[in-house]
C-alpha positions, 0 to 999 in steps of 0.5 A: 570627406577630408575628416572621414578619410583622417578618422579611418588611418590608424596603424596598419593602414595605407596612406596614399598620396592624393592625385594632386601630391606633387611633392617629389618625396610623396608623389603618388605614393602608397605608405604602410602606417605602422604608428599612428597617435596623438603624439604623431605617425610613422609609415614606409613608403612601399612602392619606391625601391632604390637601385641598390642591394640590401647586402650592399647596405646592410652588413651582414645580409651577404646573400640578400639580393632583394632590393633596398626601399626608400622609406621615407625621407627622415633619417635616411640613415636608418634601416627598417624592415617589414616582415610577415615572421613575428612568429621568428623574430623577437621584439617585433611589433604587429602593425596588423594581422600578420605582418610585424615592424622591426625586431632583432636584425641579428635574428634576421640575418640568420634567418635569411642566411640560413634559408629558415627565412625566405626574402619574400617575407621581408622588406627593408627600408631606408628611412621612414615618413613621419609626421609631428602631432597634427600635421598629418591632420593638416595635410589631409585638410589641404587634401594631400591624402586618401586611406585604404586597407592594407593587405601582405599583397600590397606591403610585398608586392613587386609592382611599384610601377603600378601599386599606387593606381590599383590601390587607388582604384580599389577604393571604388567609385571616384577613386576608379577616375582618380587612379586613372589622372596623369601625373601632370594634368596640364601636359596633356 
């Protein structure tokens, strides 16, 4: 099962922390994989909003009142973004149909500040989650991750508290029980 889950992982898929994952950076996280190949993997945590706004963290985004998200523990001084406007933003990389990663930051600022692009069409991330070659496979062997299909509804959802359980539950079967498991089973 573990190998099958890992083999399903590609750019554009979700990576879900298993119920047994207790590592604080990834406990009950939902990540969108943007790169996954023999050299390594890179993605962004979707369900970790930070306590400050985009306008407070990124120069030129004065009118963007949405929260900034913790993308992961790697290069936490870097800003990344996922969006649905690859038709307007140059150098954006399509991750799955209709969802793009990156692009020209100045264009994004202009599009948001002029109202051409709505804030609901973009998410900003501080840092990213990354794995070197073979590292993520080892974590799958340890039972640390599940995979799932990504949809724009999940990527742009504000239901952060319930995102992990809903996404795990949607896998069906035994995952429906896993989705309801307490975070610390020994504390029940």
